[in-house]
N, C-alpha and C positions, 0 to 999 in steps of 0.2 A: 495819423495814417502813416504806415511804413510800407516800403516796397520790399518784397521778398528777394532773397539772394537768387542768383542764377541756378544754383544747385537745388534749392528748395522748389523753385519754379519747374525745374526739370521733372521732379517727382510728381508735381501737381498736374502738369500737362501730359505726362506720359501714360496716364490711365486710359484704358480702353474697356469696352463692354466685357471682355474676357480676361484682361490683365488688370486686376484691381490693385491700386498702389497703397492700400492700407497695410499696417502691421497689426499683429495680434499680441496682446499682453494679458496673461492669465494669472491671477493671484488666487490661490486656494487658501482659505482661512478656516482654522479650527476655533469656533467661538465658545468652546466648552468652559473656558476660564472666565467668561464674562458673567457678571451678576444679572444682567438683563439679556435675554435672547436677542441676537443680532437683528432678526426680522421685526421684533417688537419696537425697537427704538426708531425705526424708520430710516431706510437706506438713503433717501434723498437728503435728509438732515445731515447724515454722516458725510455724504459727498460734498454738499454745499459748504460745510464747515472747512473744507480743505481746498476750495477753489482758489482762494487767494494765494495758495502755495503752488498752484498749477495754472499760471496766467495764460498759457497757450490754449487752454480749454475754453476760454471765453472769447477767443479771437477768431474772427471770420475772415476767410480768404475771398477776395473779390477779384475775379479774372480781369485782365486788361481787355478792352474791346477788340474782338477779332483775334485775340492772342498776339497783339502787336507788342506787348511788353510783359514784364514780370508782374504777377498778381500783387495786389495791395492787401495789407492786413490791418484790420481795425478791431478794437474792442467792440463786440457786437451789441448794438443798442437794442436788438430784439432777442437777446439771449434768454432762453427758457430751459432750465435744467430738465424739466419733464420730457422735453423732446429728445433727450439724449439717453434716458434710462429705460431699460427693458428688463423683463423678467422671463425666466425659463425654468422648467421643472423636469427633473428626471425621476422615474419611479424608484423609490428607495429600496435597498441601499445601492445607490448609483456608484459605479466604479469608474476607473480611468477611461474605459472604452465608451461608456455612456456620455461622459463629459466630452470626450474627443468628438463624438457625433454632433453635440451641440455646438462646439467650437467650429467645426467644419461648416455647419449650416449658417452660422453667423458670418464666417469668413467669405462665404460665397455671394454676399450681397454688398454692392458698392455703397459707400456713404453718400447721403444726399448733400448737395452743395449749397443749399440755401441756409446753412447754419454752420457753426464751427465743426470741423471734420473729425468728430469722434462720437462713439456710442459706448455705453457700458451695459452689459447684460448680467444680472444677478441670477445665478443658477443655484437652486436648492434641491434637496432630495439626495444629496451625496452621502456616501457611507460615513458613519460616525457623526452625522449632523453638520459636516463641513459645508461651507458655502464658497462658491467660486465667483470671482469678479472677472468677467471676460470683457476686456477693453479692446475696441477696434479703433485704431489711431492712424490717421493718414501719415504716410512717410514724409510728406511735405512739412509736417509739424516738427518731427523729431527723429533723429537717428538713434542707434542703440545706446550710445553713451548718454545722450540727453534723456532717453527714456529711463535709464537706471537712475539718473539724478532726479527726475520727476518722481519716481517711485520712492526713493529714499526720503525726499523732501516731504512727500505726502504722509509718510509713516513716522517721521521723527516725533518722538513723544514730547520732547520739551519744545514748546512753541518759540522759546527764545533762540533756539538753534535752527529754526526753519526760516527759509527765505520766502518772503511774501511780497507781492506787487499789488498796488491798488488797481481797482477796476474803473477805467475811465471811458465809458461808452461815448461814442461820438456818431454823428450822422454818417450814413453810408456815403462814400465818395460819389460825386456826380460824374457823368460821362466826361465832362470837360477836365476834371481833375485826373481821371484815369488816363485820358489821352496825353495830358501834360506829363504825367509820371512816365508813361511809355516813351514819349519823345526824349525826356531827360535821360532815361536809361539807355536808349538807343545811341544818343550822342556820347554818353560815357563809354559805351562798348566800342564805338568806332575809334575813339581816342586811344583806347587800350589795345587795339588790334596790333599795331606795329610792335609794341613791347611783347605781347603774347607770342607773336610770330618769332621774334628773336629768341625768346626763352625756349620755345618749342624746338626750333632748329638746333640751338646749342645743346639742349637736353637730349635730343635724339642722337646727336653726334657722340656725346659722352656716354649715353646708354649703349650705343653700338659698340663702343670700345669695351665697356664692362662685359657685354654679352660675349665678345670675342675672347675675353680673358678667363672665362669660367667654363667648366665642363658640365655644369648642371643643366638639366632640361628646362628650357624656358619657352613654353608654347605661346603662340599668339592667338588672337580670335579666329574662329572659323577653321581651326586645325584639329579639332577633336573629332572622335568618331560619332556616328549616329547611334542612338540608343532608344529604348522605349520611353525614356523621359523626355525626348526631344521631339515633340509633336505640337500641332496647333492646340491651344488650350480650349477646354470647355469652360463655361462660366461658373460652374459649381466648384467646390473645394473639398478635398479630403485631408484629414488631419490625424496625427497620432503623437502622443507625448509620453516620454519615459524619463526615469531618473537613473543615472549611472553614478556610482560612488566616485567622488572627485579624486580620492586617493589612487584609484586605478590609473587615471590619466596622469596624475602627478608622478607616480612611480614609473610609468612608461617613459615620460619625457626625461626623467632623471637618468634612467638606464640607457636611453638612446642618445643622451646629450643633446636634446632638442628642446623646443618650446612647448607650452601647453597647447597652443594652436596647432602645431605640427602633429601632436598626439591625437588631437580631436579629428584632424583631417584624415589621419591614418585609420582611425576607428571608423569613420564614415566610409573610407575606401574598402575596408575589410567587409563591412556590412553590404556594400553595393556589390562586391564580388560574389557574395553569397546570394543576394537577391537576383542579380542578372544571370548568374550561373544556373540558378534553378529554372530560369526561363529559357536557358540556352541562348542568351543574348549578351554574354560578356565579351566585349571586343578585345582583341589582342593588344591594341594600342591603349594607352592610358586615357581615362576621362579627364577633362579639364574643368576646373571649378573657378568661379569668381569668389574671392575672399574679401569682403568689405573691411577696410582698415581705417580706423579713426585718425584724422589729422589734427584733431584737438581733443585732448583727454581730460579737460576740465570737468571734474565730477560735480560741479555746481551749475553747469550750463543746463537751463531748463527748456531748451527748444533749439530748433534749427538743425541743419545737416552740415557736418564737416567730415566728409569721408572720401576715400579714394578706393580703388579696387586693384587687387593683385590677381593676375591670371596665373594659376598654378596647376601643374600636373597632379592629379590625385593619386597617381601611381597605383591604379587598379591593376596594372600589369605586373605588380610585384606580389608574390604570394606570401612571403615571410613578413610578419608584422613588424619586427624590429628593423629589418632592412627597408621596409616601406617608410617607416618614420624617418630613418636616416636620409633616404632619398628625397622625401618631401622637405626635410629641413635644409638640405643642400640647395634645392630649388628656391625655397622661401628666402634664404639669406641672399641669394643672387638677385631675386626679384626685388627685394627691398633696396639693394644697392642701385638697381636700375631706377627705381622710383625716386631715390634720393637725388639722382642726377637731374631729373625733371623738376624736383622740388615738391614738397608734400602738398602744396595747395594748387598746383597747376591744373589738375582736373576740375577742381571747384571753380577756379578762376575762369577757365575756358568755358565752363557751363554758362557763365554770365555773358559770354560773347556771342553765343548762338541766339538768333532771333527766337524769342520765347515760344511762339507758336510752332516752331519747327521741331521742338522736343517731342511732340506727340505724333509727328507725321509718319516716321518709320514704324513705330508700334501699331498705328492704325492700319497702315498698308499691310504690314506683316500679318495682322489679325484677320483683316477682311479677305485677303487673298489666300489665307492658310498656307503661306509659303513654307512655314515650319515643317509641314508634312513632306516637303520635297527637297529642301536645301539642307546642306550641312549646317549644324547649329553654331552660333557664335561661341558658345561654350555649353557644357553639359548640365551643370547644376550650380546652385549658389550655396555656399557653406559659410556660416558665420559663428564665431565664438566670442561671447561678450562676458567680461568680468562683472558679475552682479554683486548684490549686497553681501558683505562678509559677515555681518551680524544678523541674528534672527530678528525679523520685523514683527511688530505687534500693532494692533489697531484697537484701542480701547479695551484691552484685555484679551482680544482674540489674537491667536498666533498664526502667522503665515507659515504654512507647512510646505508649500511648493510654488515655484514660479516657472511659467513657460512663456516663451516669446517666439514669434515667427515673423520673418520678413515676407515680401511678396514673391510670387513666381511670375515669369515673363514669357512672352510668346516664344516658343521653341525651347524654353528653359523651364521645364515643368516640375522641378523639384527644388525645394528650399529646405535645408537642414540648418536650424539655428539652435545654438546652445547658450544657455545662461547659467553661470555658476551661482549657487545660493548656499551659503554656509559650507556644508561638507558634501554637497551633491551637485552634479552637472545635469541640469534638466534640459533635455533635448527634444525639440519639436520638429516634426516632419510634415511639410505642407505640400500638397500636390492638387491634382484635379482628377476627375474620373477618367480622363483621356490619358494622363501621364502617370498616374499612381493610383489605380483603382482600389488597392488594398494596402493602405499605409502601415497597418499593423504588422504586416510581414516584414517591412523594412525596419521598423523599430524592434521587432523580435530579433532580426539579424544583428542590430546594434548591440543588443544584450548578449547574444551568443558570441559575437566577436569580442566584446569586453571580457566575458568569462574565459575565453580561450587564451587571453593574455596572461593569466595567472601562471602559466608554465615558464615565462621568461622574465617577468618584471619582479 
């Protein structure tokens, strides 16, 4: 039995009936190169053969009694693969929009907690005989970097190069063991508080000095404008996915002297300008986005969360795309300097000091009272850009043609835009709900239109 980290526990306990904390991973495969049709071989056999490479998928999370401590994790003695596999069918030839609707339906249902927190739905009927593997994976299990590592490890052709861990099921912990683990964790947190306080105060002092020395816009939480994205969530989900040529973003970042992440954020900002402008709801002030940033980039890490967040202005107040990238880059560099003063792991460390059950208190109150419909949002949206596999992936002769990933939306923060690069394409997923983003295809259409418009200057 292992006890989860404070940050993993934060994702586990923060789930509410309308704010599901799972992520979505979608792998679309062209099986035409296989000698045996993919469906005929048996998907369960295919998945089971790779479970040793994905140890987190057989581990069950056991919450501490009354939320008094971080959950415990054990290799599930009751693990049954059939409880995690689903099938779905679209009328052929199904295109991206038909697949999007299936993904949205899957994303709108929370994962049951009496088993390891994942499900996989196999979707057939897609154009060209393609098959989609739609995985719903709880954020408490893995962040973006770990998810990429899991994917690459599952698909590596040579088993000698794959990382495997033995499955050692053990009895579920007793109440006494869970109370003991909670007490041990609480004592450790109390001992760490003085050191955390010193680091926080010192970091805040140094960060204040950095902020005073730069001219870049560095917004804090609850300083962004209200938009149609910032409402109390409904429990359903809306989804749309597209692919943008990676060379467009690479050329833009080079021309503007910025990073790939800066170019991605500027692309999102341009699309949002179009989307909100069409609704007559584009604020004069810049929207603010949370940008998850990995604090550990070990590409062989097969689970866990090691992330921090940057609050950045999306510069939706800047019409010119190149100027927008440059402005975002300036703020991004300054925000990273501020984060360095606090230390890359302080957010993760402080998550372990908060009483575990408290992680879910604010989200639950926020959701039940629908405060998001009345208060200024903590931020406007979440935007994440993850470096995905560089080489084309294959599974027993079937070729992976596209990859989509999406993180969760939160109360009052009803849009998540997540990008994963794969070979020569940036696959972008837009997730919302019927209250915050009733027509996600309009926003992905605006992403394409914005990308096309950059040809004039990149």
